[in-house]
N, C-alpha and C positions, 0 to 999 in steps of 0.2 A: 517215457513220456508221460508228463503229468495228465492226469484225468481233467475234463472241464469240470467245474464246480456247477451244482446242482442248481444253483441262484444265477449263473450267467446268461442265461435266455431272457431271465427278467431283466439285467443290465443292458442287455442289448436292444431290449423293447424300450426300456427308458431312455436310452440315448437315439433311439429312432424317433422318439414321440418329441423328445426334444429338438432334433434336428428339423423335422417336418414341422414343428410350430414355428421355429426360428427362421425358416424357408419362407412359411405363409405369411409371416409377420412382415417380412420385408419386401413382398410383392414378388417373388420368385427371380430375383436377381440371380444370373445364372452363377456368376464368379462367388458369389455367398453362398449359394447350396453346395457347390464342389468343396469350399474350405469346410463350410459345416460338416458336410458328408465325411469329408477326411477327418476332422475332429472326432466326430462320431465313431468311426473305425477304429480310431486310435484307442479311444477309451474303451471301446468294446473288448478289442485284443487284449488290453489288459485284465479285463473280467473275465474274458474266455479261456485266458491261458492261465489262470490262477488255481491252484491247488483248492480242492473242494473245502478243506479247513479253513481256507483265508476268503473264500467267495464272499462271504458276508460283507468284509471290510470291504472288498473290492466293488460290491455293489453300492454300499454307502457313498464310496468315493466316486462311482459314477453318476450316483444320483445327485450328489454335490454340483458336480460338473455338467450335467445337463440343465440343473435349475439355474446356475449361473450363466449359462448361454443362452437358455430360453430368457431369461429376464433381461439380458443384454440387449438381445436381439428385438425382442419386443419394445424397449425404450429407444432403440435407434430406429424402428419402424414407426412409431409414434412421432418421433421428431421430423422424420423424412415426410409424413403425411402432412404435418402441419407445416413445412416450407414449400411442399408440392401446393398445398392451397393457398398458398401466398402470405401466410400469417406468422408472426413473430420473424419476420425477414430483418426487422432492425438489429436484432442479435447477430445476424451474418453479413460480415463485410462485403462480400463477393456477391455477384448477381446470383441469383435462384431461378429465374426462369428464362426460358429461352427465347430468343427475338423470333426464331420461326415457329414456335408453340403458341405464344400470348404475347403479341407486338405490344398491345398498350401496356401490359403489366410490366413487359420489358423495359419500355419506354421510361415509365414511372420510376422503377427501380433505379435505372442508369442515370438519370439527372439528380437524383436524391443522393445517391451513393457515392456518385463521383464528387458530391460537394458542390454541384453547380446551383441546386434550388433547396430550399426548405419550405416546407408547408407554413403557413401563418394560421395557427390553429384557432385564433381568437375569431375569425370570419373566414366562412367557407368561401372559396374562389380567389383567395390572395396568395401570393407567394412571395419568398425573400430571395432577392437574386445575390448570392454569395460572392465572394471575392473573384472566383474561377470563372464566373459567366461574366461579372462586370468589367472582368479584364477583356474578355473578347468584346463585349457591347462599347467599351471605350474604346478599342482599338479600331472596329469599324467607325466610330464616330471620329476619331481623329483623322482617319483617313478620307471620309467623307467629306468633312467640314474643308479640309485643304482642297478639294475637288471643286467643291461648289462657290468657294471662294474666289477661285478662277474665273468663276461665271458670273462674279458679281452679285453674289448672294450674300445677305449681310446677317448677323445674329440678333432675334429680338428675344423678348419674353413677357407674354402678355398673362392677363389674370386668369385662374382657373374655372371661374364661376360665371355662369350664364343666370341673366335674369329672366323671373317669368314673362315679363313683358317682350322681350327680344324673342323668346320660344314662340310667342303667341303671334307675333309680327310676322316671323318667318319658319310659320307652322308648314309649310309644304317641304322645307328641306331638314327640318328636325324630326318631321313625323316619323322617318325610317328609324331614327335612334330613340324614339319615344318610350318604347317598353324597356330601354337599358337605361334610363337617365336615372340618375341618384340625386336626390333631393337633400337640401339642409333647411330644416324648419325651426330650427332653436338655435341661439347663443347663449349658453349655460342653461338658467331655469327659462328664460326669456323666450316668447315666440318671436320669430322675425316679423318684421312687419309684411313682407312678402318672402315667399320662399325661394331658394336659388338652387340651380342644378349646377353639379359638378361636371366639367366637358367632357363629351365623348368625341367631340373633333371641335376644331376652334374658328369653322368659318364665320358664324354669326357673331364671334368676340371681336375678330379682325377687322371685318370687313367695313362697319361704321367708320374705323378710322383710316380706313382706305380712301374713304370718300372725303374725308375732312384733309388728308395729307395729299391728295392729287388733284393739282388744279389745272394743271399745262402739261402739255407731251415733253416740255422739259424735266417736268417729275417723273417720267417713264425711262426704263422700266424700273419698278419698285419689287425688289426681290428679299424677300424676308425669310428666315428660316428659324425655329424654335426646337428644342430638345426639352421634350417634358413627359409626364405622364398623362394618360387620359383614364376615365373611369366609364365602365360600359357594362352596367350591372346584368351580366349573362345570366338566362334562365337556364341556358343548357349546361351540360356538365363541362366543367372546367378542367383544361389540361395547361400543364408547365409550359411556357413560354409561347404556345400555340392558341390558347382561348383563356384568358384569364380577365377577372374585373377591373384589374388595374393593371395597366403594361407601359413600359417604356417605349417611345418611339419619337421618331421627327417628324416634323410636317412643314413642308415650304409651301409659299403662297407669293404668287406673283401677279404682278399686273405688266401687260405690255400694250403697245398701242396698235398692234395687227394681229390677225389670224396667222400670217406666215411666221413672226417673230415668235408668237405664244406655241404653235406646233414645232418649231424649231427646239424650243427650250423644252418641251415634252420629251423629245426623243433623246436630249444631250441627258436628261436626268436618268431616264430609263436606263441608258446604257452605263451609266454609273451604278444603278441599282445591279444591272448584270454582272459588273466586275466586281461587288462585293460578294457576289455570290461565285463567281468562277475564280477570280484571281486570289479572294483571300480566304473563302470556305470551300474551295474546291469541289463546288455543287454546280453542275451545268444546268443550263435554264434555255428555255425557249421564250423567245421576245415575240410579243404580239399585241393584238388589240382585242378588247372584251365584246361580247356582242351587247345587244341593246339591252338584253334582259338583266345582263350581269355587269353593266357600266354602274360607275359611282351616281347616286340619285342626285338630279339635278346638274350633273355634267352634260357636256357636249359629247367627249368620248372618253374611254380609258384606255390607257396602253398598260401592260402588265409583263412581269417576267414569271413563267409559271415552271416548278421542279418537278420532279418524280421520285416518289417513295416507292423503292422495290420491294420492300416487305409485305405493302398491302395492295400495290397495283395502281397506287392512285396518284393523279397529280396533285400539286399544291401551290397555292397563290404565294409567290414569293415578296412582291413588293408592286406598288401602282404608281402612275403617273397620269393624273387628269389634266386635260384640257376641258375648262369650264367655260369656255366660250364667253359669251356676253349675258350669260344668265343670272349671275350673282352680280354683276356689276349694274344690270338694269334694276335688280332687287334692291340693290343698296344706294341706288345713285351715283356710281362711281364714273364720273363723265371728265373729258377734257374738250376744250375747244378745239376744232378742226385745224390742224396746221396747215392744210393745203386745201382751202375753199376754191371752189372754181370761181373764173375771173369774173369780177362785176357782181357777185355773191357774199352776203354777210356769212360770216363763219359760225357754222351751226357747231353743235355738241355731238361728241362720239363717246359712247360706251367703250370702256377699256376690255381686252381680252385677258382673260384670267386663267390661271394653271394653279392646281394644287397638286402636292405630292408625298407619300409618305413610307417609310418603313420602320418597322418593329422588331423588337428582340425574339418576333417568330423566325427569323434568320437564324437564331441559334438552336431552337428546336428542330427545323429543318435539318440542319447539318447532323445533328445528334442522330435523327432518325436514318439518315442516308449514312454516315461514316460507322456509326457505334457497332458494337461485335458483343457475342457473350460472354466478354470478359469486362466489356463495360465501354467508356467513351474512346474514340479514336480521333485526335484532334489533328487538324492542317497545320503544321509547323507555324504558318504565318500569323495565327491567332493564339497559339497556345501560350500561355501564361509563362510555364515552364517549357523550353524546347527541347531541353536535355537535363536528364537526371543522373549523376554517377553514384555508382554503388559500390562500396568496397566489399571485396570477398575475399575468402581464404583466412579472414581473422578470426581465430579460436584462442582456446584458454591458453595454448603453449605460446601464443605469440605475446612477446615482452611488452611492457608499456612503452619503452622506447622506439621499438619496432612499429607498434600502433601510431604513435604520436609523428613518425616519420612518414609512415603511408599516409594518413590524414592530412599532412603537410602537401603530399603530392597532390592530394584530391584539390586542396585550395589551390594549387598552382594550375590545374587544370582549368577550373572553375574560371580564374581570374584570365588565362589563356582565350577561353571561348567568349568570355563578355567584353574584353577588347574588341572583338571583332563584330561585335553586336548581336552575338547568340546568349540567349537568355537559358542561362544554367545553373543548376544548383546540386548539391550533394546531400547524400542520405546518410548520416552517421547516429543515426538515433539507437541507444542502448535498448536491450530486450527484443530485439527484433531480428529474426533471421534474414539472410538474404533472399530466400524464396519470399517470405512474408512482404519483403518491401518488392520485390518483382512486380507481385499481384496487385499490391497498393497502387504502384503508379501505373500499371497497365490498365486498373479500373478507372483512374484519372485522366488516362488517353495521353501522357507525355509521349510525343511523337519518336524520340531515340533514348535508348536507355545505354550507358557507358558503364561496363564493370571492370573494377581494376582491382588486383589480386597480387601476391609476391610473385606467382607466375608469369603475369603480366610485366610486372617491373623488371623481372631479370630477361624480358624479351624487348623490353622498351615500346611495347605496344598497349593498348587498350582495346578490350573486346565489347563488342556493340550488338545491339538488337533492337531492329526496328518495330515499333508497335503495329503499322498498317499490315505488314505481310508475317512478322516474326523472323525474318530472314537476319542471319547472324554472321559476324566476320571480326577482323580486326583492322585497326587503325594505327600506324606508327604514330608514337607521341608526338615526333619532331613535325608531323603533317596536319596535326589536331585541328590547326587554326583554320586550315584550307579545305581538309577534307570533311568536315563534320558541316560546314556551311554548303557544300556540294550534295552532302548525303539528305540535309534536310530538303534543299529543293527538289532531290528526286523525288523524296517521300510527298512532297507536295504535288508534285505533275503527276505520280504514281494514281494518288488519292482521286485525282480530278478523272482522270483517264477510266479508271476501273468506274466511276459514277457515270461518265459520260458513255461507256459502253453499255452499261445497263439501261438507260435512259434511250439510246439509239434504238437497241435492240427490241423495246417494248413500245416505241412509236410506229403504230402500224397504220396504212391507208387501208378501209374497208369500204367497198362499193356495193356490198350485197347485203340487204337486211338481215338474212339467215346467219349471218357471219358476227353479229354484233353480240350476242349474250356469249360464245364460245370464246371470242376475242376478250371480253371484259373478266371472263372467268379465269383467263390465261395471263391475268394482271398487265394487260395492254393499255397505255392510252390511245385512243382511235381518232383518225384524222379521217372524218367523213366529207361527202360533197353536203352543202347545207344552202338552203336557200335565206338564211340569215333573220327570218321572220320571228317574233316573239312567241307567237303561237303556236308555231312548230316547235319550237324548242320546249314548250311546255309539252306538248302530244308527244315528243321523244320521250321525255322523261315518263310520261302516262304508260307509255308502251314498254317502257322497259322496267317497269315496277311489279314486282309481284310479291304477293302477301305470302310468308313461309306456310302459314297454317293453310292457306288455301292450296299450296302446290302440292299436285299428285304425282307428278313426273319425276325422273331421275334426279337427284339433288344436282349432278354437275350440269345440267341444263338450265338449272333456276337462274332467273335475274337478279340483277341487285336489288335490295329490299326498299330502296329508295330510288330507284331508276338513275338513269346517268344525266349529267348536267355539262354543260359547255365550259371550257377552261378559256381558249383565246381562239382567236382568227390569226394564226401565225403570218409574220411579216413574210417569212421565206415560204412562196406557195409554190408547190409542185405542180408538174404539168398535169393535165387529166380531164380538166373541167372546159368543156366547149359551149362557149355561152349560146344560148337558145336550145341546146340539145342535150346535155347531162342533166339529170333531174336530182333534186334533193332527195337523200337517202331515205328519208321518213316514207313508209310506203302508205301513209296516208295524206300526205302533202299533196303530190303532182306538179309543184312549182320546179322552176328550173334553179339549179344549183348557182349560187353567187360566188362561195369561196370555200376552198377547204377548211374546214374547222376541227379543232382538238376537242373532244369529248372523253369523259371519263365516268367511273361509278360513283355514286353521291354516298354510297357506302361498301362495306366489305362485300365481296363477291361471293361466289356459292361456295369456293373452296375454304374461306373464312367461316362461312356459315356452317359448313359442314365440320371444320376443327372444332367450333364451339358447342356441336351437338356431340361430339365424341368425347370431349371434355366434361358435359354434362351427365354422360352416361358412365363415366368412370373407367372406360376403355381405354387400353394406355396407348400413348401417341407415339407412333415411330418418327424417326428421323432426326432426332435432336441430338447434333454433332457433339461429340467431347471436346476438350480442350489440350491442347499438348502441355506437357509438363513444362514448366519455365526451366530455361536453361541454367545450368550449374546447380540445380536442385536435387539434392542428395537424398538417399532413400531416409536418413536419420532427419532431414530436414522434413521430408514428407510427414513424419512419424510425429516430429514435434508440430508441426502446423495443425496437423488433423486431431491429435489426442490432447492439446492444449499445453503441452510442455512449451516454455519460453513463450508463452502467449504475451499478447500486449496487456497491459495494466485494467484496461477497460472492460477484460474478460470476456471479449466477444472473440468469436472464431470465424476464421476467415476461409473459405473454399468455394471452388466452383462447381458446376454440377457432375464434371467428371470424378470429383473428389468424393461424391455419395458411395460409391461402390466399396472405395476403401474404407471408409468410416464403417459400412455394414459390415466389412470381412473383419475389420479390427474388434468390432462388436463379438462378434462369433469366436472368435480364432484365439482372444486374449484369456478368457477364463477356461479355455480348454487345453492351456498350456503348450500350443503350437509355437508361440514365438516367446 
């Protein structure tokens, strides 16, 4: 038996030190520690088992291996740290932030990397809507326009500027928008005689012309709608789709002869907004009326559809339909002669009843937040630009040019078959990308259904499929493609709605005890409480549920939302439980009787989110970040090519999801040790 060389312990020490350094550098990932340890043992065995006379060369070899392993691990750890801190993520195509860990960062990555939005770098707070998001908006626009035309609404287009004189004249209405007004003061190098403001909304622009055009009851109803952009120079932090300084929207403005007709129209429009969310975007909403505090400034009352974001446990306003009453018609003197004067009396003048209603590209942001996951977008089929993507598989170097061309011809036939029945389908035959890379790319963009077609599928006359929403896989006979794919897309649409509806329904809870409010909010619920409807009481509820983080000394889990809670709406569907003259308002300092059940939610993230932020700031590890399943048909060699950069796209960017990080670290450690 060969004796151990005198330098063997030194070799073992070098390897052990390198292993420790590598493991520490990568943050103690268990899988990497195990592989690094195995590599160290292998190198040490070579050194320890060598004869004394060759131990020096073994030592040098061990030193070289150890240095390479340590350098590789340190480099990988540095890259991982950069990604973990949200930096340099432009170089990574996949989503690098977990939706559960950092919802805000996740959302902004998804809308950018899925090619929905691009930041306009020249001026802060502005965003570019790319073709994928504009397709969704235009699909909504097409559907909504057809529906309101059935109600007699016509399209119009008014100027985008407000004069200073008009603003001063209607100061009461505009004052709510005053801090957000963007002013134009120059034309070239010349100062304007009077500055003009870019519209934040159009009432002040439209209604002088309504006064001019409406002279008789025969001119009613007047129903106009316009699709445009408005500018509100938000001082707060802007967010793509949800809060921008300029955004796309539609605004409808109508005039009717009576309150009854105006009220009927308000609800008709509100129901159309609800259908946009529920039927097109697969997003459930609650229909209701805003409180006096939250209604549109200058309006008579406001109706709304409200959604729910499970990730932060907050409600979100979807769209609003306002009855303006006669407030604006009196302001702008929009009158008609009374068509039904009392007998023997001269006909007087009546002020018309007006409505306004609007919906913006916020609807897209709500959809992304509700359906998206840690792979990227998840799009409902009805509004997806590409409903189906067909990806060839099994094509390799041994495939002849003739076989490849024949295979691609079959893909074209499938695409044509689907398009004939109204399905938006495309195929991906880009060179230089593996099937696995394409799977990830189209998952990131939210394509509802992926079809995979290879030689094995061709032999069976089937095509394999994978659903984006659930990951479910199966096969469809090529002969049944035209009928089965359409049915599957409808199933996906329905399942996405049902999943979101279940989440919303289970997080709408009735609360009748004040002590239950904060725990319910911390559990990411929207609260339905008995409420007196008084504005002062609503202010008090917000005050009572507001706690300063720095002043809080109790358990973090019991802390109130940092900005208190606010009302969402008074739902039209009122449950039983409020006894008139008996049931008290939930506010413990109110004492008045409750009038209605009212939905409230937190104005900011609750205790759980605050706790998460503290953990992030402390550098402590965050648990519960789920890994993503491997894409179907992704072989071991595909994994290696995807991760190490072989066969990567020409842009030199790498693509991986969070679950790939461990594999990258492992590769960094084991490659220099000669294990693979």
